[in-house]
C-alpha positions as CSV (number, residue, x, y, z in Angstrom):
1,M,85.4,59.0,201.1
2,T,83.7,56.4,199.0
3,L,84.4,55.4,195.4
4,K,81.3,55.5,193.3
5,T,81.1,53.9,189.9
6,I,78.3,53.4,187.4
7,D,78.8,49.7,186.9
8,G,77.9,47.6,183.9
9,Q,76.6,44.1,183.8
10,I,77.4,40.7,182.4
11,R,74.6,38.8,180.7
12,V,75.0,35.2,179.5
13,Y,72.9,33.4,176.9
14,S,72.7,29.7,176.4
15,G,70.7,27.3,174.2
16,R,70.8,25.2,171.1
17,S,71.1,26.7,167.6
18,R,68.2,29.0,166.7
19,S,66.7,28.8,170.1
20,G,66.5,32.5,170.6
21,K,69.8,33.5,172.2
22,T,70.8,36.2,169.8
23,A,67.3,37.6,169.5
24,K,67.1,38.0,173.3
25,C,70.5,39.6,173.4
26,K,69.5,42.1,170.7
27,I,66.3,43.0,172.7
28,D,68.4,43.5,175.9
29,L,70.9,45.7,174.0
30,D,68.2,47.9,172.5
31,A,66.6,48.3,175.9
32,Q,69.8,49.9,177.3
33,N,70.1,52.4,174.4
34,F,73.9,51.9,173.9
35,E,75.5,54.4,171.6
36,T,78.5,52.2,171.2
37,V,78.4,48.4,170.6
38,F,81.2,46.1,169.7
39,V,80.4,42.6,168.4
40,F,82.8,39.7,167.7
41,D,80.5,38.5,164.9
42,I,81.7,35.0,164.2
43,E,78.5,34.1,162.3
44,A,78.4,37.4,160.3
45,Q,74.8,38.0,161.4
46,W,75.0,41.2,163.5
47,C,76.6,43.0,160.5
48,E,73.4,42.5,158.6
49,I,71.4,44.3,161.3
50,K,70.4,47.9,160.4
51,G,72.7,50.4,162.2
52,Y,75.7,48.0,162.6
53,K,78.8,48.6,160.5
54,K,80.7,45.6,159.3
55,I,84.4,45.7,160.0
56,T,86.7,43.1,158.4
57,S,90.1,44.4,159.3
58,L,91.5,44.3,162.8
59,T,93.7,47.3,161.9
60,E,90.6,49.4,161.2
61,F,88.9,48.0,164.3
62,K,91.8,49.1,166.5
63,K,91.7,52.6,165.1
64,I,88.0,52.9,165.9
65,C,88.5,51.7,169.5
66,K,91.5,54.1,170.0
67,S,89.6,57.0,168.6
68,G,86.7,56.7,170.9
69,K,84.3,57.1,168.0
70,K,80.8,56.0,169.0
71,G,78.8,53.6,166.8
72,K,77.8,50.0,166.4
73,Y,80.5,47.7,165.0
74,A,80.4,44.1,164.0
75,L,83.9,42.6,163.6
76,V,83.9,39.8,161.0
77,V,87.3,38.1,160.5
78,N,88.7,34.7,159.5
79,G,91.7,32.7,160.6
80,D,92.7,31.8,164.2
81,M,89.5,32.8,166.1
82,R,91.1,32.5,169.5
83,K,93.8,34.9,168.6
84,K,91.5,37.3,166.8
85,H,89.1,37.3,169.8
86,E,92.0,38.1,172.1
87,E,92.9,41.1,169.9
88,F,89.2,42.1,169.8
89,C,89.2,42.0,173.7
90,L,92.3,44.1,173.9
91,C,90.7,46.8,171.7
92,V,87.4,46.9,173.5
93,F,89.0,47.0,176.9
94,H,91.0,50.0,175.8
95,Y,87.7,51.7,174.7
96,A,86.0,50.9,178.0
97,D,89.1,52.1,180.0
98,Y,89.4,55.5,178.2
99,F,85.8,56.2,177.0
100,G,83.5,54.3,179.4
101,R,80.1,53.0,178.6
102,C,79.7,50.5,175.8
103,A,78.4,47.1,175.1
104,I,80.7,44.1,174.2
105,V,79.1,41.1,172.5
106,S,80.9,37.7,172.0
107,E,79.0,35.3,169.8
108,E,79.4,31.5,170.0
109,L,82.0,31.7,172.7
110,A,82.7,28.0,172.8
111,S,84.1,28.2,169.3
112,Y,87.2,30.1,170.5
113,S,87.1,29.6,174.3
114,S,87.7,26.5,176.4
115,A,86.4,25.1,179.7
116,G,88.2,26.6,182.7
117,K,89.7,30.0,183.3
118,A,89.2,32.7,180.6
119,S,92.2,33.6,178.4
120,D,94.2,36.7,179.3
121,A,92.4,39.6,177.4
122,W,89.0,38.0,177.5
123,G,89.5,37.4,181.2
124,D,90.3,41.1,181.7
125,V,87.0,42.0,179.9
126,S,85.1,39.5,182.0
127,R,86.5,40.7,185.3
128,R,87.4,44.4,184.9
129,V,85.3,46.3,182.5
130,L,82.1,46.5,184.6
131,K,83.4,49.2,186.9
132,R,84.3,51.2,183.7
133,G,80.6,51.2,182.8
134,A,80.8,48.6,180.1
135,W,78.4,45.7,179.7
136,V,79.3,42.2,178.4
137,F,76.9,39.9,176.5
138,A,78.3,36.4,176.1
139,I,76.5,33.9,173.9
140,S,77.2,30.1,173.5
141,Q,75.3,27.0,172.6
142,R,77.3,24.8,175.1
143,W,78.6,26.4,178.3
144,A,80.2,23.2,179.4
145,E,82.7,23.9,176.6
146,A,83.1,27.6,177.2
147,D,85.1,29.4,179.9
148,K,83.7,29.7,183.4
149,T,85.1,33.2,184.2
150,V,82.3,35.1,182.5
151,L,79.6,32.8,183.7
152,N,80.9,33.1,187.3
153,N,80.8,36.9,187.1
154,A,77.4,37.2,185.3
155,G,74.4,39.0,186.8
156,F,71.9,37.2,184.6
157,L,71.8,33.9,182.7
158,Y,69.2,33.3,180.0
159,I,68.7,29.6,179.3
160,F,66.9,28.6,176.1
161,Q,66.3,25.0,175.1
162,P,69.6,23.0,175.2
163,A,70.5,20.4,172.6
164,T,71.1,17.5,175.1
165,M,70.1,16.4,178.5
166,L,73.8,16.6,179.5
167,D,73.7,20.4,178.7
168,A,70.4,20.7,180.6
169,K,71.9,19.1,183.7
170,Y,75.0,21.3,183.5
171,L,72.9,24.5,183.4
172,A,70.3,23.3,185.9
173,E,72.9,22.8,188.5
174,K,74.1,26.4,188.1
175,V,70.8,27.8,189.0
176,N,69.1,25.2,191.2
177,L,66.6,24.1,188.6
178,K,65.5,20.6,187.6
179,A,67.2,19.2,184.5
180,D,63.8,18.2,183.0
181,E,62.5,21.8,183.3
182,V,65.5,23.1,181.3
183,F,65.5,20.2,178.8
184,N,61.8,20.6,178.0
185,L,61.7,24.4,177.4
186,D,59.5,25.1,174.4
187,Y,61.7,25.6,171.3
188,D,58.9,26.8,169.0
189,G,57.7,29.3,171.6
190,Y,61.2,30.7,172.3
191,E,60.8,29.8,175.9
192,Y,63.6,30.5,178.4
193,F,64.5,30.9,182.0
194,E,65.7,34.3,183.2
195,C,68.1,33.6,186.1
196,N,69.1,36.5,188.3
197,F,72.2,35.4,190.3
198,A,71.9,38.2,192.9
199,K,68.3,37.5,193.7
200,R,68.7,33.7,193.3
201,T,65.6,33.6,191.1
202,A,64.8,31.7,187.9
203,V,61.7,32.9,186.0
204,R,60.2,31.1,183.0
205,K,59.5,33.6,180.1
206,N,59.0,33.7,176.3
207,L,60.3,36.0,173.6
208,P,57.5,38.3,172.3
209,F,57.0,36.4,169.0
210,Q,56.5,32.9,167.7
211,R,58.7,30.8,165.3
212,K,57.7,30.9,161.7
213,K,56.7,27.7,160.0
214,G,59.8,26.1,158.4
215,D,62.3,27.8,160.7
C-alpha cells in the first residue's frame, strides 16, 4: 500500500523594492486557479486587488479559517507583526489541515522573521502544509535577513534585481549563479531568474510588461 497525496509547492520571491516580486507572485497564483487564498498583507496592497477581501481583525480571520469558507482574504493588521504572523500561520494551517487546497502568501517576510530556523507556527506551515495540498508563496527583499526554513523547502526561487552586491552574492550561492549576473538583472525590464531546485536550473526571464516612466 502506498500513500498518495496531491502535494503543494513552496515558491520564494526575492528582489529590491518594486522589482517585480509581488507582480510575479500574483501571476503564479492566478495560473493555479486557487479558490482560496490567504495573504499576510503587511503593505496593504493585496487588499486593493479585485476579488480580495480585506480583513482587519484576527478574530474574524480565525472564524473564516475555522469555517472552511472559500475566498481570497488579505489580512491587514497592526502591532507586533511577529506575533500576528504566528497567529495567521496557526489559522491557515488549520484551514489546510481540515479543508485542503489553498494558497498562503507571506509578504515582506524579513519584517517579522529572522535569519535561521523559522518560528514555530511559520515553521509548521513551511514544512507540513504541502502534503495537505496547500501552496506557500514567500516574498522578501532580503533573504539574508529572513528565515532559511522556507527557502530550504522551496521548489522554486525567483530572483529579481537585488539592492546590493552582498544580497546578490548571497542568492547567487544558493543557485550556483555568478553574483554579477544576479546584481545586473534589468530593473526596468522586470528581469528575473527562475530557479528550479529539483532540476538544478536557473533560467533568465522577464515579466510580460515594462515599467512605466516615473515608476
